[in-house]
N, CA, C and O atoms as CSV, one atom per row, in Angstrom:
chain,resi,resn,atom,element,x,y,z
A,1,MET,N,N,0.831,-1.263,-0.120
A,1,MET,CA,C,0.080,-0.296,0.009
A,1,MET,C,C,0.947,1.448,-0.208
A,1,MET,O,O,2.027,1.363,0.376
A,2,GLN,N,N,0.839,2.363,-0.608
A,2,GLN,CA,C,1.307,3.438,-0.880
A,2,GLN,C,C,0.509,4.750,-0.949
A,2,GLN,O,O,-0.140,4.983,-1.969
A,3,LEU,N,N,0.519,5.698,0.167
A,3,LEU,CA,C,0.453,6.662,0.224
A,3,LEU,C,C,1.169,7.845,-0.252
A,3,LEU,O,O,2.315,8.067,0.139
A,4,ILE,N,N,0.285,8.974,-1.452
A,4,ILE,CA,C,0.723,9.810,-1.985
A,4,ILE,C,C,0.700,11.396,-1.166
A,4,ILE,O,O,-0.348,11.994,-0.922
A,5,LEU,N,N,2.043,11.895,-0.823
A,5,LEU,CA,C,1.454,13.153,-0.247
A,5,LEU,C,C,1.585,14.300,-1.138
A,5,LEU,O,O,2.782,14.586,-1.092
A,6,TYR,N,N,0.896,15.238,-2.051
A,6,TYR,CA,C,1.251,16.192,-2.439
A,6,TYR,C,C,1.441,17.540,-1.629
A,6,TYR,O,O,0.530,18.078,-0.999
A,7,SER,N,N,2.369,17.882,-1.696
A,7,SER,CA,C,3.048,18.882,-0.561
A,7,SER,C,C,3.617,20.143,-1.423
A,7,SER,O,O,3.519,19.941,-2.633
A,8,LYS,N,N,4.171,21.359,-1.082
A,8,LYS,CA,C,5.055,22.492,-1.809
A,8,LYS,C,C,6.240,22.589,-0.419
A,8,LYS,O,O,5.904,22.251,0.716
A,9,PRO,N,N,7.611,23.095,-0.747
A,9,PRO,CA,C,8.146,23.832,0.194
A,9,PRO,C,C,7.427,24.919,0.743
A,9,PRO,O,O,6.548,25.604,0.221
A,10,GLY,N,N,8.031,24.989,2.112
A,10,GLY,CA,C,7.395,25.902,3.108
A,10,GLY,C,C,6.067,26.306,3.529
A,10,GLY,O,O,5.704,27.363,4.045
A,11,CYS,N,N,5.134,24.839,3.081
A,11,CYS,CA,C,4.073,24.398,3.811
A,11,CYS,C,C,3.816,23.963,4.784
A,11,CYS,O,O,3.809,22.732,4.785
A,12,HIS,N,N,3.468,24.664,6.132
A,12,HIS,CA,C,3.544,24.261,7.321
A,12,HIS,C,C,2.692,22.808,7.831
A,12,HIS,O,O,3.008,21.901,8.601
A,13,LEU,N,N,1.229,23.130,6.838
A,13,LEU,CA,C,0.705,22.099,7.155
A,13,LEU,C,C,1.360,20.820,6.812
A,13,LEU,O,O,1.663,19.961,7.640
A,14,CYS,N,N,1.537,20.756,5.671
A,14,CYS,CA,C,2.466,19.806,4.796
A,14,CYS,C,C,3.175,19.205,5.314
A,14,CYS,O,O,3.248,17.986,5.161
A,15,GLU,N,N,4.062,20.014,6.239
A,15,GLU,CA,C,5.163,19.104,6.848
A,15,GLU,C,C,4.770,18.567,8.476
A,15,GLU,O,O,5.343,17.723,9.164
A,16,GLY,N,N,3.635,19.363,8.762
A,16,GLY,CA,C,3.246,18.728,9.692
A,16,GLY,C,C,2.330,16.919,9.831
A,16,GLY,O,O,2.305,16.086,10.737
A,17,LEU,N,N,1.759,16.963,8.567
A,17,LEU,CA,C,1.290,16.291,8.030
A,17,LEU,C,C,2.556,14.947,7.857
A,17,LEU,O,O,2.568,13.786,8.266
A,18,GLN,N,N,3.281,15.547,7.269
A,18,GLN,CA,C,4.338,14.377,6.831
A,18,GLN,C,C,4.920,13.905,7.960
A,18,GLN,O,O,5.044,12.688,8.098
A,19,GLU,N,N,5.395,14.856,9.007
A,19,GLU,CA,C,5.893,14.156,10.222
A,19,GLU,C,C,5.064,13.206,11.148
A,19,GLU,O,O,5.483,12.354,11.931
A,20,LYS,N,N,3.838,13.556,10.870
A,20,LYS,CA,C,2.716,12.629,11.739
A,20,LYS,C,C,2.761,11.210,10.557
A,20,LYS,O,O,2.453,10.114,11.026
A,21,LEU,N,N,2.995,11.260,9.644
A,21,LEU,CA,C,2.559,9.902,8.994
A,21,LEU,C,C,3.810,9.037,8.974
A,21,LEU,O,O,3.791,7.811,9.084
A,22,GLU,N,N,5.061,9.896,8.800
A,22,GLU,CA,C,6.166,9.216,9.371
A,22,GLU,C,C,6.288,8.455,10.946
A,22,GLU,O,O,7.076,7.562,11.256
A,23,GLN,N,N,5.390,9.021,11.696
A,23,GLN,CA,C,5.320,8.631,12.938
A,23,GLN,C,C,4.482,7.462,13.116
A,23,GLN,O,O,4.514,6.890,14.205
A,24,ILE,N,N,3.790,7.065,12.252
A,24,ILE,CA,C,2.733,5.841,12.512
A,24,ILE,C,C,3.556,4.587,12.307
A,24,ILE,O,O,4.217,4.344,11.297
A,25,GLN,N,N,3.458,3.919,13.240
A,25,GLN,CA,C,3.906,2.568,13.222
A,25,GLN,C,C,3.299,1.123,13.287
A,25,GLN,O,O,3.837,0.035,13.082
A,26,ASN,N,N,2.151,1.410,13.598
A,26,ASN,CA,C,1.426,0.078,13.443
A,26,ASN,C,C,0.480,-0.265,11.842
A,26,ASN,O,O,-0.262,-1.217,11.602
A,27,LEU,N,N,0.778,0.657,11.139
A,27,LEU,CA,C,0.248,0.107,9.592
A,27,LEU,C,C,1.485,0.179,8.600
A,27,LEU,O,O,2.541,0.808,8.526
A,28,SER,N,N,1.054,-0.438,8.140
A,28,SER,CA,C,2.402,-1.165,6.794
A,28,SER,C,C,1.999,-0.050,5.631
A,28,SER,O,O,0.847,-0.117,5.204
A,29,PHE,N,N,3.041,1.157,4.994
A,29,PHE,CA,C,2.411,1.899,3.919
A,29,PHE,C,C,3.954,2.291,3.394
A,29,PHE,O,O,4.953,2.263,4.113
A,30,ASP,N,N,3.927,2.609,2.188
A,30,ASP,CA,C,4.988,3.455,1.530
A,30,ASP,C,C,4.573,5.250,1.352
A,30,ASP,O,O,3.475,5.581,0.904
A,31,LEU,N,N,5.133,5.798,1.577
A,31,LEU,CA,C,4.693,7.393,1.823
A,31,LEU,C,C,6.105,8.088,0.459
A,31,LEU,O,O,7.335,8.109,0.399
A,32,GLU,N,N,5.076,8.493,-0.308
A,32,GLU,CA,C,5.696,9.111,-1.430
A,32,GLU,C,C,5.149,10.493,-1.659
A,32,GLU,O,O,4.094,10.780,-2.225
A,33,VAL,N,N,6.186,11.432,-1.040
A,33,VAL,CA,C,6.215,12.873,-0.968
A,33,VAL,C,C,6.406,13.181,-2.475
A,33,VAL,O,O,7.364,12.757,-3.122
A,34,ARG,N,N,5.247,14.086,-3.065
A,34,ARG,CA,C,5.655,14.790,-4.424
A,34,ARG,C,C,5.482,15.990,-4.343
A,34,ARG,O,O,4.299,16.318,-4.252
A,35,ASP,N,N,6.531,17.135,-4.338
A,35,ASP,CA,C,6.286,18.532,-4.493
A,35,ASP,C,C,6.058,19.085,-5.764
A,35,ASP,O,O,6.694,19.106,-6.818
A,36,ILE,N,N,4.648,19.660,-5.262
A,36,ILE,CA,C,3.795,20.209,-6.592
A,36,ILE,C,C,4.553,21.211,-7.542
A,36,ILE,O,O,4.342,21.562,-8.702
A,37,THR,N,N,5.563,21.556,-6.566
A,37,THR,CA,C,6.566,22.658,-7.593
A,37,THR,C,C,7.106,22.045,-8.965
A,37,THR,O,O,7.059,22.743,-9.977
A,38,THR,N,N,7.557,20.902,-9.004
A,38,THR,CA,C,8.218,20.082,-9.511
A,38,THR,C,C,7.147,19.611,-11.358
A,38,THR,O,O,7.580,19.110,-12.395
A,39,ARG,N,N,5.962,20.002,-11.050
A,39,ARG,CA,C,5.444,19.837,-12.294
A,39,ARG,C,C,3.958,20.207,-12.707
A,39,ARG,O,O,2.893,19.733,-12.310
A,40,GLU,N,N,4.148,20.914,-13.360
A,40,GLU,CA,C,3.252,22.031,-13.900
A,40,GLU,C,C,1.244,21.706,-13.649
A,40,GLU,O,O,0.281,22.396,-13.314
A,41,ASP,N,N,1.457,20.406,-14.013
A,41,ASP,CA,C,-0.217,19.605,-13.715
A,41,ASP,C,C,-0.244,19.554,-12.274
A,41,ASP,O,O,-1.317,19.809,-11.728
A,42,TRP,N,N,0.790,19.259,-11.548
A,42,TRP,CA,C,0.475,19.051,-9.921
A,42,TRP,C,C,0.083,20.426,-9.505
A,42,TRP,O,O,-0.974,20.684,-8.929
A,43,PHE,N,N,1.020,21.316,-9.838
A,43,PHE,CA,C,0.806,22.600,-9.454
A,43,PHE,C,C,-0.591,23.318,-9.588
A,43,PHE,O,O,-1.221,23.880,-8.692
A,44,SER,N,N,-1.009,23.134,-11.221
A,44,SER,CA,C,-2.369,23.669,-11.219
A,44,SER,C,C,-3.453,22.858,-10.399
A,44,SER,O,O,-4.569,23.322,-10.164
A,45,ALA,N,N,-3.150,21.957,-10.099
A,45,ALA,CA,C,-4.192,20.953,-9.739
A,45,ALA,C,C,-4.529,21.189,-8.121
A,45,ALA,O,O,-5.638,21.112,-7.592
A,46,TYR,N,N,-3.140,21.525,-7.437
A,46,TYR,CA,C,-2.920,21.174,-6.223
A,46,TYR,C,C,-2.595,22.397,-5.131
A,46,TYR,O,O,-2.460,22.236,-3.918
A,47,GLU,N,N,-2.470,24.137,-6.135
A,47,GLU,CA,C,-1.583,24.734,-5.769
A,47,GLU,C,C,-2.348,24.926,-4.420
A,47,GLU,O,O,-1.734,24.567,-3.415
A,48,TYR,N,N,-3.547,25.419,-4.261
A,48,TYR,CA,C,-4.443,25.946,-2.952
A,48,TYR,C,C,-4.993,25.044,-2.073
A,48,TYR,O,O,-5.543,25.243,-0.990
A,49,GLU,N,N,-4.712,23.718,-2.860
A,49,GLU,CA,C,-5.360,22.815,-2.006
A,49,GLU,C,C,-4.196,21.938,-1.185
A,49,GLU,O,O,-4.800,20.964,-0.736
A,50,VAL,N,N,-3.239,21.884,-0.919
A,50,VAL,CA,C,-2.159,21.455,-0.536
A,50,VAL,C,C,-2.537,21.284,1.174
A,50,VAL,O,O,-3.350,22.131,1.545
A,51,PRO,N,N,-2.000,20.175,2.424
A,51,PRO,CA,C,-1.726,18.909,1.691
A,51,PRO,C,C,-2.892,18.327,0.925
A,51,PRO,O,O,-4.052,18.739,0.930
A,52,VAL,N,N,-2.502,17.529,0.413
A,52,VAL,CA,C,-3.297,16.252,-0.690
A,52,VAL,C,C,-2.967,15.143,-0.030
A,52,VAL,O,O,-1.798,15.224,0.348
A,53,LEU,N,N,-3.628,13.853,0.364
A,53,LEU,CA,C,-3.116,12.623,0.445
A,53,LEU,C,C,-3.736,11.976,-0.423
A,53,LEU,O,O,-4.729,12.647,-0.702
A,54,TYR,N,N,-3.718,10.958,-1.074
A,54,TYR,CA,C,-3.903,10.175,-1.939
A,54,TYR,C,C,-3.518,8.549,-1.365
A,54,TYR,O,O,-2.381,8.192,-1.058
A,55,LEU,N,N,-4.471,7.882,-1.320
A,55,LEU,CA,C,-4.294,6.199,-1.265
A,55,LEU,C,C,-3.518,5.216,-2.696
A,55,LEU,O,O,-4.447,4.477,-3.020
A,56,SER,N,N,-2.833,5.030,-3.235
A,56,SER,CA,C,-2.265,4.810,-4.414
A,56,SER,C,C,-2.883,2.788,-4.209
A,56,SER,O,O,-3.196,2.387,-3.088
A,57,ASN,N,N,-2.925,2.090,-5.114
A,57,ASN,CA,C,-3.244,0.431,-5.349
A,57,ASN,C,C,-2.442,0.152,-6.447
A,57,ASN,O,O,-2.891,0.636,-7.485
A,58,HIS,N,N,-1.505,-0.408,-6.555
A,58,HIS,CA,C,-1.361,-1.395,-8.155
A,58,HIS,C,C,-2.057,-2.124,-8.112
A,58,HIS,O,O,-2.434,-2.381,-6.968
A,59,ARG,N,N,-2.771,-3.033,-9.383
A,59,ARG,CA,C,-3.606,-3.947,-9.149
A,59,ARG,C,C,-3.042,-4.725,-10.471
A,59,ARG,O,O,-2.615,-4.104,-11.444
A,60,GLY,N,N,-3.088,-6.245,-10.398
A,60,GLY,CA,C,-2.828,-7.056,-11.554
A,60,GLY,C,C,-1.292,-6.840,-12.018
A,60,GLY,O,O,-0.443,-6.182,-11.416
A,61,ALA,N,N,-1.136,-7.549,-13.228
A,61,ALA,CA,C,-0.117,-8.214,-13.697
A,61,ALA,C,C,0.468,-6.708,-14.696
A,61,ALA,O,O,1.669,-6.756,-14.962
A,62,GLU,N,N,-0.067,-5.826,-15.065
A,62,GLU,CA,C,0.077,-4.744,-16.127
A,62,GLU,C,C,0.401,-3.620,-14.775
A,62,GLU,O,O,0.876,-2.557,-15.174
A,63,GLU,N,N,0.240,-3.700,-13.500
A,63,GLU,CA,C,0.463,-2.978,-12.620
A,63,GLU,C,C,-0.556,-1.464,-12.704
A,63,GLU,O,O,-0.175,-0.424,-12.167
A,64,GLU,N,N,-1.785,-1.563,-13.410
A,64,GLU,CA,C,-2.092,-0.168,-13.124
A,64,GLU,C,C,-2.530,-0.093,-11.955
A,64,GLU,O,O,-2.942,-0.983,-11.211
A,65,GLU,N,N,-2.398,1.401,-11.750
A,65,GLU,CA,C,-2.515,2.257,-10.695
A,65,GLU,C,C,-3.638,2.917,-10.422
A,65,GLU,O,O,-4.180,3.633,-11.264
A,66,SER,N,N,-4.051,2.762,-9.347
A,66,SER,CA,C,-5.722,3.596,-8.994
A,66,SER,C,C,-4.990,4.718,-7.988
A,66,SER,O,O,-4.088,4.394,-7.215
A,67,GLU,N,N,-5.526,6.133,-8.111
A,67,GLU,CA,C,-5.520,6.526,-6.819
A,67,GLU,C,C,-6.585,7.346,-5.963
A,67,GLU,O,O,-7.504,8.028,-6.415
A,68,LYS,N,N,-6.392,7.217,-5.172
A,68,LYS,CA,C,-7.738,7.722,-4.658
A,68,LYS,C,C,-7.911,8.645,-3.454
A,68,LYS,O,O,-7.526,8.284,-2.342
A,69,PRO,N,N,-8.557,9.985,-3.687
A,69,PRO,CA,C,-8.635,10.808,-2.383
A,69,PRO,C,C,-8.791,10.449,-1.354
A,69,PRO,O,O,-9.607,9.560,-1.110
A,70,LEU,N,N,-7.964,11.101,-0.311
A,70,LEU,CA,C,-8.586,10.783,0.960
A,70,LEU,C,C,-8.988,11.900,1.791
A,70,LEU,O,O,-8.148,12.799,1.826
A,71,PRO,N,N,-10.015,12.088,2.453
A,71,PRO,CA,C,-10.162,13.170,3.468
A,71,PRO,C,C,-8.824,13.829,4.103
A,71,PRO,O,O,-7.963,13.258,4.771
A,72,ARG,N,N,-8.878,14.955,3.777
A,72,ARG,CA,C,-8.044,15.861,4.333
A,72,ARG,C,C,-8.080,15.948,6.027
A,72,ARG,O,O,-9.017,16.536,6.567
A,73,PRO,N,N,-7.009,15.330,6.825
A,73,PRO,CA,C,-7.115,15.115,8.086
A,73,PRO,C,C,-6.660,16.739,8.704
A,73,PRO,O,O,-5.942,17.542,8.107
A,74,SER,N,N,-7.329,16.943,10.113
A,74,SER,CA,C,-7.255,18.446,10.884
A,74,SER,C,C,-5.511,17.991,11.013
A,74,SER,O,O,-4.851,16.952,11.029
A,75,PRO,N,N,-5.250,19.616,11.098
A,75,PRO,CA,C,-3.573,19.593,11.472
A,75,PRO,C,C,-3.705,19.430,13.010
A,75,PRO,O,O,-2.618,19.548,13.575
A,76,ARG,N,N,-4.753,19.191,13.830
A,76,ARG,CA,C,-4.694,19.210,15.138
A,76,ARG,C,C,-4.843,17.873,15.662
A,76,ARG,O,O,-4.977,17.579,16.850
A,77,ALA,N,N,-4.795,16.785,14.294
A,77,ALA,CA,C,-5.068,15.395,14.529
A,77,ALA,C,C,-3.974,14.961,15.070
A,77,ALA,O,O,-2.926,15.427,14.622
A,78,SER,N,N,-3.894,13.828,16.318
A,78,SER,CA,C,-2.916,13.237,16.668
A,78,SER,C,C,-2.521,12.252,15.765
A,78,SER,O,O,-3.143,11.932,14.752
A,79,VAL,N,N,-1.159,11.638,16.278
A,79,VAL,CA,C,-0.555,10.216,15.068
A,79,VAL,C,C,-1.525,9.384,15.447
A,79,VAL,O,O,-1.848,8.623,14.534
A,80,GLN,N,N,-2.092,9.240,16.402
A,80,GLN,CA,C,-2.985,7.992,16.791
A,80,GLN,C,C,-4.508,8.352,16.178
A,80,GLN,O,O,-5.300,7.433,15.968
A,81,GLN,N,N,-4.826,9.595,15.935
A,81,GLN,CA,C,-6.225,9.672,15.128
A,81,GLN,C,C,-6.105,9.942,13.428
A,81,GLN,O,O,-7.089,10.082,12.701
A,82,LEU,N,N,-4.713,9.982,12.979
A,82,LEU,CA,C,-4.785,10.081,11.818
A,82,LEU,C,C,-4.374,8.338,11.584
A,82,LEU,O,O,-5.029,7.735,10.733
A,83,GLU,N,N,-3.437,7.684,12.253
A,83,GLU,CA,C,-3.580,6.174,11.905
A,83,GLU,C,C,-4.830,5.477,11.831
A,83,GLU,O,O,-5.050,4.688,10.912
A,84,GLN,N,N,-5.907,5.784,13.000
A,84,GLN,CA,C,-7.830,5.428,13.062
A,84,GLN,C,C,-7.608,5.591,11.548
A,84,GLN,O,O,-7.362,4.644,10.802
A,85,MET,N,N,-7.706,6.737,11.201
A,85,MET,CA,C,-8.283,7.165,9.952
A,85,MET,C,C,-7.885,6.659,9.037
A,85,MET,O,O,-8.799,6.310,8.290
A,86,LEU,N,N,-6.445,6.311,8.515
A,86,LEU,CA,C,-6.030,5.542,7.501
A,86,LEU,C,C,-6.229,4.096,7.626
A,86,LEU,O,O,-6.213,3.440,6.584
A,87,ARG,N,N,-6.417,3.492,8.761
A,87,ARG,CA,C,-7.168,2.352,8.759
A,87,ARG,C,C,-8.286,1.889,8.594
A,87,ARG,O,O,-8.424,0.671,8.704
A,88,LYS,N,N,-9.312,2.645,8.310
A,88,LYS,CA,C,-10.504,3.091,7.828
A,88,LYS,C,C,-10.438,2.880,6.412
A,88,LYS,O,O,-11.287,2.141,5.916
A,89,TYR,N,N,-9.690,3.334,5.782
A,89,TYR,CA,C,-9.167,3.626,4.467
A,89,TYR,C,C,-8.741,2.793,4.386
A,89,TYR,O,O,-9.656,1.990,4.201
A,90,LEU,N,N,-7.769,2.251,4.389
A,90,LEU,CA,C,-6.785,0.891,4.168
A,90,LEU,C,C,-7.872,-0.327,4.197
A,90,LEU,O,O,-7.845,-1.239,3.370
A,91,ALA,N,N,-8.692,-0.248,5.096
A,91,ALA,CA,C,-9.146,-1.805,5.002
A,91,ALA,C,C,-10.727,-1.787,3.985
A,91,ALA,O,O,-11.610,-2.631,4.137
A,92,ASN,N,N,-10.788,-0.753,3.073
A,92,ASN,CA,C,-11.979,-1.000,2.063
A,92,ASN,C,C,-11.311,-1.286,0.999
A,92,ASN,O,O,-11.902,-1.550,-0.048
């Protein structure tokens, strides 16, 4: 399972969410952080939205990838609350 975090430099909400995601120990996932300033399509899509979190699934032999947006967690959410939210979406 992979989580994709769309972020940009200097975004304190992005940095806070990334730190919390990296502290989760009871769930197994890879975290990919994508800097929206490195691609025009990402920047135009997420310029005013970051941080944006997606759940990515690789399916089948062709490695078809499907990305599902996850609700934005509250900046005040604890690591445990974030883990509970992710557990709910990883189960589906």
